[in-house]
Structure formats: structure tokens, C-alpha cells
PATOR-62524 format. One line per 5 residues: number of its first residue (from 1); for each residue x, y, z of N, C-alpha, C. Coordinates in steps of 0.001 Angstrom, whole numbers. Example, Ala and Ser with C-alpha at 12.3 -4.5 7.8 and 13.67 -1.06 7.14 Angstrom:
BEGIN
1	13190,-5690,7800,12300,-4500,7800,13200,-3300,7800; 12850,-2250,7080,13670,-1060,7140,12900,30,7870;
END
This chain:
BEGIN
1	111933,44468,72024,112022,45396,72291,111485,46673,71221; 110926,47489,72244,109957,48354,71271,110690,49918,70868; 110375,50662,70587,110891,51814,69948,111820,52751,70689; 111293,52835,71720,111886,54014,72565,113204,53061,73471; 113195,51840,73782,113985,51121,74236,115318,50828,73447;
6	115291,50642,71998,116049,50985,70431,116621,52304,70732; 115725,53150,70559,116454,54851,70791,117294,54923,72112; 117072,54237,72911,118021,54836,74136,119217,54133,74034; 119489,52957,72839,120560,52025,72752,121427,52790,71795; 120481,53382,70779,121061,53561,69158,121457,55072,69370;
11	120657,55943,70038,120857,57109,70426,120546,58084,69081; 119084,57880,69367,118825,59143,68165,118888,60483,68922; 117635,59556,63434,118338,58854,63462,117551,59779,64768; 118976,78380,55707,119022,79164,54663,117884,80873,54854; 116820,79652,55862,116061,81171,55852,116116,81978,57200;
16	115617,83026,57521,115747,83528,58556,115396,83071,59841; 114451,82206,59799,113829,81761,61232,114873,81034,61825; 115888,80301,61273,116978,79425,62014,117710,80454,62949; 117760,82025,62802,118283,82971,63457,117578,83277,64634; 116336,83089,64793,115678,83814,65375,115716,83850,67143;
21	116054,82403,67623,116681,82641,68922,117998,82365,69257; 118993,83271,69292,120285,83457,69306,121318,83955,70247; 122575,83803,70392,122999,84450,71350,124516,84651,70349; 125245,85903,70297,126245,86078,69469,127179,85685,70393; 128192,85113,69392,129537,84144,69800,130552,84610,69341;
26	131710,84554,69530,132978,84480,68464,133536,83104,68729; 134134,82396,67334,134686,81296,67638,135416,81228,66812; 136711,80205,66479,137396,80072,65341,136815,79375,64261; 136797,79657,63038,136392,78756,62106,137328,77803,61745; 137158,76504,61696,137803,75379,61249,138715,75623,59637;
31	137562,76433,59187,138137,76712,57345,139225,77679,57390; 138926,78701,58291,139914,79824,58093,141049,80048,58840; 140543,79253,60123,141238,79447,61405,140977,81051,62038; 140511,81942,61504,140407,83016,62087,139227,83267,62689; 139139,83841,64039,137849,84337,65067,136685,85109,64118;
36	135492,84252,64058,134322,85192,63178,132956,84690,64277; 132197,86095,64158,131269,86149,64826,130282,85467,64021; 129342,84604,64727,128308,83921,64207,127168,83908,65485; 126024,83081,65255,124707,82715,66371,125327,81882,66640; 125100,81357,68190,124600,80554,68879,123547,80015,69272;
41	123057,78769,69001,121446,78504,69277,121880,76987,69568; 120933,76550,70502,120746,75497,71507,119456,74762,71116; 119359,73353,70960,118116,72633,70658,118189,71483,71481; 116839,71156,71661,116622,69449,72400,115452,68977,71767; 115844,67495,71698,114840,66786,71193,114205,66356,72459;
46	112602,66067,71901,111547,65840,72864,110673,64650,72324; 110741,63642,73434,109935,62467,72787,108436,62785,73164; 107800,61745,72388,106036,62119,72444,106024,61789,73762; 105068,62945,74535,104546,62914,75930,103259,63327,75830; 102319,62697,75922,100854,63445,75918,100388,63371,77336;
51	101086,62697,78272,100301,62608,79713,100735,64109,80537; 101536,64812,80318,102049,65882,81150,100913,66997,80952; 100757,67873,82231,99945,68986,81909,100235,70166,80988; 99548,71297,80705,100026,72407,80240,100971,73109,81377; 100516,73237,82042,101366,73561,83515,103078,73021,83621;
56	102324,71765,83455,103893,70812,83500,105034,71302,82186; 104278,71578,81075,105064,71610,80160,105902,73125,80145; 104706,74440,80818,105093,75481,80929,106268,75554,81839; 106587,74944,82796,107519,74827,83649,109004,74266,83159; 108469,73061,82194,109781,72430,81612,110106,73379,80598;
61	109360,74311,79757,109732,74966,78865,110482,76333,79428; 110264,76712,80496,110767,77729,81162,112036,77417,81783; 112423,76445,82137,113648,75955,82723,114351,75738,81654; 113808,74953,80152,114971,74923,79046,115331,76415,78616; 114378,77075,78387,114760,78834,77600,115717,79306,78998;
66	115168,79132,80220,116496,80042,81325,117633,79201,81158; 117694,78005,80720,119193,77554,80962,119650,77601,79380; 119218,78225,78564,119860,78189,77146,119259,77342,76009; 118403,76983,75674,117948,76324,74929,116961,77369,74371; 117075,77042,72896,116420,78167,71921,115193,77636,71203;
71	115570,76286,70858,114556,75672,69571,114388,74143,70346; 112956,73665,70299,112711,72279,70917,112133,71526,69270; 112264,70043,69435,111969,69274,68364,111217,67877,69057; 110229,68369,69181,109288,67642,69911,108414,66392,68716; 108434,64784,69064,108107,63795,68291,106885,63843,67840;
76	106464,64284,66675,105111,64536,66202,104748,63669,65359; 105595,62869,64623,105181,61865,63908,105980,60596,63818; 105952,59270,64335,106727,58584,64975,106728,57386,63952; 106274,57252,62966,105806,56430,61741,104797,55237,61744; 104381,55502,63067,103015,54930,63274,101889,55650,63143;
81	101813,56938,64303,100728,57677,64680,101200,59380,64268; 100425,60276,63742,100921,61644,63742,100164,61815,65062; 100725,63088,66049,100597,64056,67323,99909,65171,66932; 99300,65392,65799,98638,66300,65331,97434,65922,64686; 96475,66996,64202,95298,67141,63466,95932,66606,61794;
86	96347,65405,61691,96881,65299,60388,95508,64511,59444; 95488,65400,57710,94324,65143,57348,94934,63214,56655; 95796,63079,56636,96094,61411,55947,96960,60431,56650; 97215,60679,57815,98081,59957,58761,97140,59421,59926; 96921,58330,60400,96429,57942,61790,96934,59170,62881;
91	96134,59309,63500,96198,60412,64110,95867,59453,66108; 96905,59810,66771,96711,59392,68543,96225,60711,69083; 97067,61427,68813,96227,62541,69939,96915,64191,69265; 95897,64955,69656,96698,66331,69125,97699,67118,70142; 98862,66630,69842,99844,67205,70966,100236,68236,70667;
96	100435,68344,69376,101432,69515,68480,100454,70940,69029; 99091,71097,68982,98197,71555,69182,98527,72328,70445; 98661,71264,71537,98692,71768,73042,99823,72251,73303; 101099,71693,72566,102443,71928,73155,102824,73352,72247; 102434,73384,71164,102987,74708,70630,102633,76055,71121;
101	101691,76508,71731,101195,77896,71972,102159,78347,73558; 102056,76917,74460,103189,77027,75561,104326,77072,75383; 104925,76462,74512,106316,76809,73921,106747,77928,73304; 105641,78636,72784,105893,79888,72014,105669,81086,73106; 105058,80795,74020,105107,81753,75255,106126,81785,75980;
106	107023,80839,76009,108420,80711,76426,109217,81592,75542; 109261,81685,74515,110144,81975,73844,110895,81182,73001; 110185,80253,72784,111062,78744,72288,110393,78759,70791; 111455,78835,70026,111485,77988,68516,110610,76583,68327; 110114,76223,67994,109611,74945,67863,109171,74118,66262;
111	109883,72884,65940,110317,72287,64621,109932,71031,65026; 108833,70461,64461,108348,69127,64112,109094,68587,63874; 109268,67342,64890,109938,66140,64334,109548,65078,63977; 109780,64500,62627,109142,63377,61823,110062,62266,61659; 109615,61253,61400,110414,60254,60810,109953,60255,59132;
116	111156,60050,58583,110870,59994,57140,110778,59071,56248; 111465,58124,56187,111635,56755,55224,111204,55637,55985; 110925,55613,57222,109971,54712,57974,108839,54716,58097; 108012,53647,57845,106698,53529,57797,106090,52137,58580; 105540,52357,60303,104786,51313,60603,103591,51714,60509;
121	102743,52326,59528,101183,52081,59782,100624,51102,58677; 99843,50224,59720,99613,48636,58865,99055,48744,57778; 98515,49647,57517,97313,49656,56206,98186,49888,55093; 99231,50472,55465,100098,50674,54204,101248,49830,53841; 101393,49181,55130,101986,47654,54861,101094,46950,54122;
126	100148,46789,54729,99237,45544,53595,98671,46251,52082; 98534,47564,52061,98345,47902,50789,99154,48474,49963; 100346,48606,49929,101491,49149,49338,103064,48280,49986; 102703,46725,49801,104208,45969,50213,105171,46809,49214; 104898,47091,48404,105794,47367,47120,106758,48706,47753;
131	106024,49543,48383,106756,50488,49141,107922,50494,49933; 108185,49215,50063,108879,49052,51048,110573,48544,50256; 111773,48994,50927,112678,48415,50729,113331,46783,50598; 113686,46545,49729,114264,45184,49928,115957,45179,49760; 116234,43907,51172,117094,43768,50897,118277,42994,49705;
136	119436,42629,50094,120439,41368,49005,119817,40864,49025; 119116,40141,49939,118747,38657,50288,117430,38332,49504; 116625,39453,49163,115491,39366,48543,114122,39772,49641; 114564,39898,50910,113458,40343,52079,113054,41519,52265; 111744,41902,52433,111237,42892,52473,111367,43647,53986;
141	111297,44937,54037,111516,45594,55393,110290,45829,55844; 109327,45098,54702,107727,45743,55677,107478,44020,55921; 108148,43144,56180,107766,41980,56702,109004,41213,57427; 109802,41425,57068,111103,40931,57958,112512,42068,57864; 112157,43290,58765,112929,44292,59053,114165,43978,59586;
146	115180,44714,59570,116664,44379,60239,116353,44937,61765; 117178,44281,62553,117582,44688,63188,116428,44471,64659; 115306,45497,64752,114250,45379,65224,113180,45474,64273; 112139,45021,65242,110379,45178,64173,110038,46313,63793; 110340,47609,64483,109870,48855,63324,110506,49591,62814;
151	112055,48465,62222,112871,49267,60991,112091,48865,59976; 111179,49477,59548,110708,48947,58281,110687,50484,57172; 111756,50226,56610,111998,51494,55761,111477,51703,54581; 110884,52088,53813,110433,52490,52528,111583,52637,51376; 111203,52428,50539,112147,52910,49274,112096,53942,48370;
156	112974,55025,48537,112912,56614,47989,112551,56423,46270; 112945,55624,45831,112999,55525,44319,111428,55524,43934; 110512,55069,44742,109169,54794,44300,108299,56024,44448; 107759,56795,43156,107031,57711,43481,106485,58286,44077; 105595,56907,44523,104345,57156,45604,104719,56962,46720;
161	106097,56767,47148,106814,57187,48317,107148,58509,48359; 107926,58725,47521,108129,60567,47813,106854,61296,47951; 105775,60725,46997,104847,61564,47302,104314,61612,48921; 104395,60720,49251,103722,60177,50561,104529,61105,51990; 105752,60910,51534,106549,61529,52689,106997,63345,52075;
166	106465,63562,51157,106282,64948,50678,105343,65562,51284; 104113,65113,51497,103036,65272,51942,102760,65358,53063; 103492,64356,54140,103855,64554,55132,104518,66068,56229; 105543,66239,54718,106462,67652,54989,105143,68911,55242; 104595,68772,53814,103754,69846,53332,102817,69911,54700;
171	102792,69073,55285,101171,69015,55946,101534,70048,57283; 102675,69549,57523,103375,70212,58678,103940,71853,58735; 104367,71874,57474,104823,73028,57024,103874,73979,56983; 102510,73741,56880,101613,74580,56469,100666,74920,58247; 101596,74127,59605,100698,74669,60617,101259,75715,60898;
176	100136,76807,61681,100375,77878,61971,101303,77973,63075; 102212,78874,63047,103134,79200,64054,104141,78409,64346; 104262,77212,63710,105358,76418,63497,106550,76902,62470; 107678,76487,63721,108707,77200,63087,109646,76638,61784; 109489,74981,62007,110383,74309,61120,109838,72930,61104;
181	110333,71950,60044,109940,70494,59880,111466,69756,60186; 111771,68721,60958,113021,68433,61312,113102,67008,60857; 113776,66194,59891,113593,65285,59295,114266,64078,59996; 113931,62827,60349,114662,62105,61207,114583,60641,60200; 115729,59691,60121,115650,58733,59423,114989,58825,58022;
186	115834,60153,57560,116337,60184,56103,117473,59246,55801; 116989,58019,55325,118045,57333,54750,117515,55932,54613; 118579,54909,54394,118564,53279,54566,118733,52753,55521; 118467,51760,56208,118701,50870,57265,120423,50778,57299; 120983,50919,58659,122534,50952,58796,122842,49521,58045;
191	123711,49752,57274,124222,48380,56613,125101,47727,57443; 125727,48853,58675,126999,48452,59470,126236,49472,60544; 126189,48863,61483,125979,49730,63045,126999,49784,63628; 127042,51233,64426,128301,51495,64887,128667,50319,66037; 130053,50724,65781,130840,49425,66953,130492,48715,68247;
196	130292,49655,68662,129549,49246,70201,128185,49078,70219; 127370,48877,69095,125918,48679,69270,125807,47216,68731; 127295,46436,68091,126824,45314,67454,126913,44420,68423; 127643,44336,69692,127383,43385,70728,126066,43215,71388; 125136,44062,71078,123905,44560,71884,122930,43380,70798;
201	123078,42872,69850,122543,42401,68869,123100,40850,68320; 124246,40740,69037,125057,39161,68701,125602,39436,67420; 126137,40358,66852,126577,40296,65723,127787,40938,65388; 128827,40671,64310,129795,41070,64192,130144,41468,62551; 129659,43226,62321,129568,43324,60997,130906,43928,60279;
206	131640,43268,59937,132827,43251,59681,132972,43349,57682; 131983,43577,57576,131492,43711,56038,130121,44007,56030; 129602,44481,54317,128114,44624,53944,127892,43549,54220; 127034,42838,54928,126466,41603,54765,124702,41703,54244; 124643,40812,53222,123208,40659,52719,122012,41509,53224;
211	121824,40748,54551,120541,40697,54816,120203,42560,55577; 121588,42905,55763,121771,44756,56226,121903,45430,54749; 121794,44911,53983,122157,45886,52941,121019,46197,51860; 120269,47424,51816,119195,47541,50898,119868,48886,50036; 119081,49391,48905,117752,48581,48378,117860,47989,46940;
216	117187,46677,46725,117241,46193,45913,116317,45669,44942; 115170,46424,44876,113670,46161,44739,113929,46418,43313; 113340,45782,42618,112890,45911,40956,113163,47172,40354; 112779,47971,41084,112610,49816,40453,113788,50125,40769; 114590,49753,41957,116376,50197,42354,117130,49972,40821;
221	116885,48435,41225,117880,47446,39926,117644,48268,38399; 116638,48339,38293,115702,48402,36831,116524,50069,36532; 116118,51298,37331,116780,52541,37389,118436,52206,37184; 118981,51244,37930,120434,51692,38242,120905,50973,36777; 120314,50091,36484,120800,49560,34956,120596,50321,34048;
226	119878,51252,33894,119251,52527,32699,120505,53567,33149; 121007,53738,34044,121762,54839,34089,122983,54549,33996; 123561,53136,34350,125145,52952,33944,125310,51865,33315; 124198,51148,33041,124186,49526,32113,124764,48762,32929; 124777,48540,34348,125046,47445,35106,124154,46730,35596;
231	124084,45303,35333,122564,44820,36063,124032,44336,37998; 123038,44996,38618,123656,44781,39651,123946,43374,40541; 122941,42778,40036,122700,41271,40757,124010,40273,39863; 124363,40761,38695,125275,40070,38152,126388,40076,38559; 127019,41248,39766,128193,41562,40061,128672,40560,41535;
236	129709,40148,41093,130262,39510,42377,130212,39499,43722; 130180,40978,44073,130281,41839,45269,129485,42886,44907; 128513,42976,44879,127487,44198,44678,127629,45332,45304; 128041,44644,46775,128333,45878,47913,129730,46709,47477; 130698,46353,46648,132112,46784,46635,131728,47744,45434;
241	130378,47902,44672,130602,48714,43185,130126,50399,44117; 131324,50928,43661,131048,52656,43614,130057,53143,42932; 129635,52755,42034,128385,53088,41221,127386,53099,41863; 127200,52053,42289,125759,51250,43123,125709,51975,44277; 126921,52016,44954,126545,53079,46330,126061,54538,45934;
246	126704,55333,44971,126487,56595,44534,125009,56454,44264; 124565,55498,43482,123092,55576,43282,122164,55864,44289; 122648,54933,45176,121459,54871,46517,121660,56349,47493; 123022,56719,47410,122899,57937,48489,122143,59006,47398; 122083,59021,46137,121671,60178,44968,119757,60002,45567;
251	119450,58671,45661,118168,58301,45645,117456,59037,47304; 118472,59388,48012,118022,59841,49590,118012,61455,49274; 119036,61572,48377,119488,63387,48458,118335,63896,47388; 118067,62994,46220,117288,63774,45182,115798,63743,46005; 115291,62777,46658,114164,63066,47657,114354,64625,48458;
256	115440,64638,49085,115244,65660,50366,115218,67131,49569; 116058,67142,48156,116237,68238,47536,115125,68779,46850; 114572,67814,46000,113730,68032,44989,112201,68008,45547; 111896,67360,46472,110852,67215,47600,110614,67719,48755; 111351,67349,49421,111080,67632,50842,111665,69483,51318;
261	112767,69579,50670,112937,71170,50960,112071,71964,50119; 111659,71872,49138,110830,72639,48222,109457,72976,49114; 108972,71670,49505,107602,71552,50556,107745,72685,51664; 109043,72433,52511,108775,73192,53500,109189,74842,52930; 109902,75161,52325,110260,76295,52029,109039,77321,51107;
266	108269,76304,50701,106996,76933,50177,106341,77745,51160; 106317,77216,52047,105439,77818,53143,106287,78652,54165; 107206,78815,53647,108445,79804,54768,108728,79221,55915; 108744,77636,55716,109160,77243,57159,110558,76513,56775; 111493,76444,57926,112950,75801,57917,112531,74445,58290;
271	113667,73741,57262,113653,72316,57306,115099,72001,57810; 115357,71071,58928,116467,70470,59268,116610,69032,59580; 117680,68396,59809,117586,66813,59894,118775,66644,60570; 118391,65212,61668,119585,64629,62087,120027,63606,61423; 121444,63630,61246,122186,62909,60408,123345,62285,61169;
276	123778,61213,60395,124598,60527,60873,126121,60695,60564; 126924,60826,61893,128520,61095,61334,129098,59748,60472; 128685,58646,60404,129228,57366,59550,127876,57324,58412; 127883,58344,57888,127092,58684,56773,126998,57392,55835; 128240,56844,55932,128447,56052,54539,127532,54762,54748;
281	127638,54428,56177,127097,53324,56616,125170,53459,56057; 124770,54414,55884,123322,54442,56315,122873,55073,54811; 123688,55355,53877,123465,55643,52545,122921,57217,52537; 123768,58205,53663,123195,59344,53739,124404,60302,53384; 124355,60754,52376,125133,61733,52163,125159,63093,52256;
286	124728,63564,53403,123912,64731,53891,124713,65979,53106; 125901,66090,53287,126564,67364,52990,126073,68023,51231; 125179,67210,50889,124964,67429,49592,123492,67722,49855; 122658,67868,50831,121263,67985,50996,120868,69669,51261; 119968,70348,50766,120146,71830,50411,118966,72369,52080;
291	119382,71882,52881,118710,72217,54705,119245,73329,55275; 118445,73791,55899,118820,75130,56582,120012,75073,57947; 119988,73815,58073,120683,73599,59479,120600,72047,59254; 122149,71196,60151,122001,69880,60181,122438,69947,61739; 122109,68832,62093,122233,67983,63714,122638,66936,63393;
296	123882,66727,63657,124610,65400,63871,124891,64726,64817; 124351,63339,64870,124154,63046,65904,125647,62287,66505; 126313,63211,66988,127795,62703,67567,127517,61903,68819; 127071,60660,68972,126696,60012,70342,128328,58911,70125; 129043,59903,71038,130626,59400,70921,130806,58043,71654;
301	129952,57450,72593,129815,56255,73207,129667,55245,72408; 128833,55135,71508,128764,54298,70490,129474,53969,69347; 130333,54791,69052,131782,54789,68401,132792,54517,69142; 132731,54032,70329,134046,54144,70980,135058,55136,71060; 134581,56478,71403,135508,57386,71494,134989,58017,72556;
306	135745,59230,73028,135981,60008,74128,135062,61299,73449; 134821,61983,74400,134462,63502,74012,135035,64440,73668; 136176,64639,72921,136798,65424,72246,137093,64888,70804; 136229,63670,70605,136045,63026,69200,134831,63862,68745; 133745,64374,69710,132646,65405,69499,133021,66410,68747;
311	134431,67029,69348,134723,68307,68801,135558,67894,67196; 136163,67250,67320,137321,66669,65875,136001,66444,65188; 135032,65668,65334,133743,65746,64341,133115,66624,63565; 132832,67515,64859,132097,68409,64241,133111,69155,63372; 134348,69579,63354,134655,70193,62257,135026,69548,61227;
316	135271,68247,61005,135535,67650,59916,134011,67702,59352; 133025,67829,60050,131645,67807,59184,131605,69063,58503; 131565,70138,59414,131851,71741,58661,132492,72032,57707; 133975,71265,57816,134598,71440,56461,133770,70933,55665; 133243,69562,55729,132779,68693,54137,131537,69524,53961;
321	130936,70416,54841,129681,71264,54359,129793,72316,53785; 131671,72794,53910,132218,73853,53495,131279,75156,53836; 130922,75224,55349,130368,76001,56055,129306,76859,55485; 128505,76449,54500,127570,77173,53960,126201,76860,54961; 126097,76177,55870,124886,76400,56810,125222,76153,57954;
326	124368,76499,59057,124688,76182,60541,124699,74411,60936; 125748,74073,61621,125636,73163,62282,125651,72776,63813; 124805,71648,64204,124466,72200,65566,124478,70661,65889; 125936,70318,66937,126273,69035,67202,125518,68613,68392; 124824,67082,68256,123788,66616,68341,124745,65632,69862;
331	124126,65573,70943,125031,65196,72028,124172,63667,73342; 124516,63033,73348,123674,61748,73929,123586,62010,75156; 122525,62610,75863,122736,62798,77417,123209,61641,78200; 122383,60402,77938,122795,59731,79080,123892,58966,79353; 124910,59530,77844,126348,58988,78204,127217,60140,78824;
336	126450,61354,78881,127642,62235,79686,126894,62696,81216; 127775,62917,82018,127659,63360,83265,127378,65117,82870; 126988,65931,84350,127150,67136,84143,128182,67850,83425; 129642,67117,84253,130617,68131,83843,131076,67705,82755; 130708,66148,82186,131019,66086,80722,130664,66885,79504;
341	128959,66930,80222,128090,67718,78745,128841,69250,79002; 129214,69942,79762,129905,71143,79936,130830,70806,78841; 131629,69800,78767,133204,69885,78161,132415,69734,76569; 131431,68763,76346,130928,68432,75188,130594,70079,74178; 129664,71061,75241,129552,71879,74701,130838,72696,74326;
346	131437,72892,74811,132986,73390,74706,133826,72995,73430; 133530,71724,72869,134328,71034,72003,133584,71325,70805; 132414,71579,70954,131465,71341,70292,131802,73096,69336; 131473,74278,70334,131817,75429,69951,133210,75451,69130; 134193,75143,69784,136084,75025,69577,135899,74330,68123;
351	135014,73426,67859,135021,72682,66306,133986,73604,65480; 133356,74304,65734,132934,75219,64631,131329,74893,64879; 130964,74539,65875,129414,74248,65720,128542,75442,65832; 127922,76009,65810,126873,76948,66436,125814,76874,67407; 126178,75400,68311,125528,75373,69169,125188,73968,69458;
356	124472,73478,70162,124562,71956,70375,123066,71567,70392; 122720,69976,70234,121531,69709,70347,121750,68652,71488; 120488,68355,72445,120382,67715,73454,119781,66163,73153; 119703,65115,73294,119185,64075,73289,119352,63352,74425; 118137,63261,75159,117145,63574,75088,116692,64854,76325;
361	116074,65517,76083,115577,66835,76774,115231,66051,78417; 114286,65045,78384,114016,64115,79794,115276,63583,80331; 116228,63497,79902,117365,62761,80364,118056,63692,81312; 117682,65038,81173,118786,66009,81922,118445,66194,83400; 118952,66045,84177,118959,66405,85635,119180,68009,85940;
366	118712,67985,86889,118673,69521,87178,120364,69959,87385; 121051,69037,87885,122593,69162,87511,123322,69184,85943; 122398,68544,85306,122694,68730,83812,122529,70190,83350; 121325,70544,83820,121179,71583,83212,121376,73062,83641; 121895,73057,85116,122681,73780,85643,124250,74258,85149;
371	124692,72750,84635,126205,72526,84056,126109,73491,82801; 124715,72684,81956,125111,73733,80680,124484,74886,80569; 123704,75290,81399,123559,76969,81214,125067,77259,81646; 125814,77286,82340,126868,77672,82486,128214,77626,81426; 128059,76221,80662,128744,76270,79126,128189,76934,78547;
376	126814,77393,78460,126596,78301,77136,126884,79676,77667; 126756,80037,78868,127275,81301,79379,128955,81790,78859; 129676,80697,78876,131021,80528,78903,131301,80692,77511; 130871,80264,76429,130627,80407,74894,130407,81707,74747; 129502,82344,75025,128790,83810,74826,130159,84786,75073;
381	131411,84355,76065,132101,85219,76264,133412,84690,75740; 133666,83608,74724,134520,83228,73857,135218,84265,72802;
END
């Protein structure tokens, strides 16, 4: 199974720029219960597509903008290749350079979507196998990744990994006219998959099994022992240790806050992330991240939930964030017909979201766009 097929199954995961394209709306705050004025902004993830012409993109972007999309998230680094003129990553094509002026001419913000902790660059895997995460069985994600062949996650404890990822963010942040950098896969591999995904791999994860539990590299174990005095491999059930769990949450949080946020803000770019609602399963304590906005992937079908769950989860996540930055509910278009998409927008806004993000834009039919546009107009009148 290739990356695009897996993504289709899985459902992808503070500065003024974020308010650039927005509509003023009123909605009830999940924290205060009062109607409060805020900005509505809608986003769309766009998978790499280098075949379309400039005229085709102009038409697509005009339709997006006319339907209520304010910002796009084109896939610019897919963990194997950069789709811009990178100085240190393998370059497939200068797609961002082609896309950016067209999107800007249609009034869209552009935020470069990049893989954070995943790395499928063969040269790096061969030269730096120590960069990659190790599961509890002692298997390296570089050579025996979990679930699918491209699930090669690096370990955030390694200074070299931190610098590699920071450089990716900083390089994109220096891109003229780019509005921001959007992080994805800023985490460890899923120790437990969403309930409805497990049958697709013929697995049942009723606990944290060793082959999916990362990272147990020597550096992680050593740093953890220095910090807590605990030898994690001497515990009967390492997965049950709250200190070990928090240690791994903190590895990701420290990377984001001390390296990636600083790299983007240094160049006055916003920085956002696609994040998980079941954050514990991927060691992603994102409510502690100092980002400018969050786009949680509320793909209800993979959690065995209905559309109302999107609104409930939105309110829950905003409460956890203490409403300090905007949250945009990520919705999975292949799981939604046009009428359901309108309802997803409605429950997201009612739950306190500042808008929604569509995954993926190329799954939208003309009927989807019509329904979405009407839902956005309705949100304006709340």
C-alpha cells in the first residue's frame, strides 16, 4: 500500500497573519456560554499534484475562494521529496513556486504542509540509522516500520533530528510571500490505531503492544533514567508507567516549542499543525504546544462516531486549549455527503471552532462546494 492509499484510509496526521482572510461571526463560547465575536476562517489540505496547469489551479483556487475557503495547505514536503527548491532536501519539482503566485492572486493564504517526524529519504536512513525511533521489541522504524512501509519515524530525542526538522521549518519560513508552515506527523507512530482502522490491518489493539510502542532507543532510555532514576526496561509493564508516557509527550512538545515555533516566528511566519483527537495514542500532548492555531483531524468515521461527535470533540479540545488560540475542525470529505458536510460545519462552529479544514480538497464535488458555501454563509449570520 502506498502513501496516498493509506492516507485515504487513515484520514489525514499568535501572529496577525492567521486573521488575514476571515469572516466575522458570533458563536457561543464553550468556556463562558456567552455569544462572543470572533473570526471565521476555512482551510483546505491539498495533496501534491504537479500535473495541473497554472490555468487549472487558477480555476480551482477561484472556486475555493468563492466557496468560502481562506487558506490552503499544499503538501510541500512528503518525507521523501521537497516540492520546492530546497537547499538540503531531495527536490522532486518546484511546485510551491508555481502554486504560490496563483493562490495569492485569488486572495488565498498559503501555508506549506510538511511531514515533521517521518523521514523516507533513503540517504538519511543509510547514513543515520540512529536517528530513527525504536519500538519496545528493539526494532527500528528505519528498517521495520509499523503498519505501512513509509511509517519511518525519527526520534525527537536526538539533537541531529531536532536540527534536521528545525532546518526544514526555517527554510520554508524564509520563502517569500508564504503565510505559514503547517506541521503534520508531529508525533510518534500510533501505539493504538483508531478503532475502525484496526480491521483493515487484521489487528485488534486492546492494549499497547511492543511492536507499536515507541521510542526505546538508547538515548531515550538513558535520558529518562537520568531524569527519573527509572530503568524503563526493568519494569514489568513499561507502557503503564505515567512517567515514561509523560517523558515521550515532552520530547515532542520540547521540539515544537523550543525549535519549530521559534524558527517560524523568527521570520514572522505563522505555524500550525494537524493534530489527533486521540492524542495519547500518538504521544502528542498538543494543548501544550505554542502554535498559532490547531487543526485537529476529527474524522468521525474512523472512531465509530456520528457527525455530532465533531462538534462535541471541538468543544472538548477548545476547553483543553483554554481558548488561547484558534482551532479549526478538520473534516474528512470521503466520509461526508454534501448535506453532512454542511452539518459538520454547523456543529464545528457551534462547538466553538473558528472554522473548518477540508481533507481533501480534491474529494469535493460541485455539490459539496455548493453545500459548503451555503453553510459558511449560514455561519456568518449566527
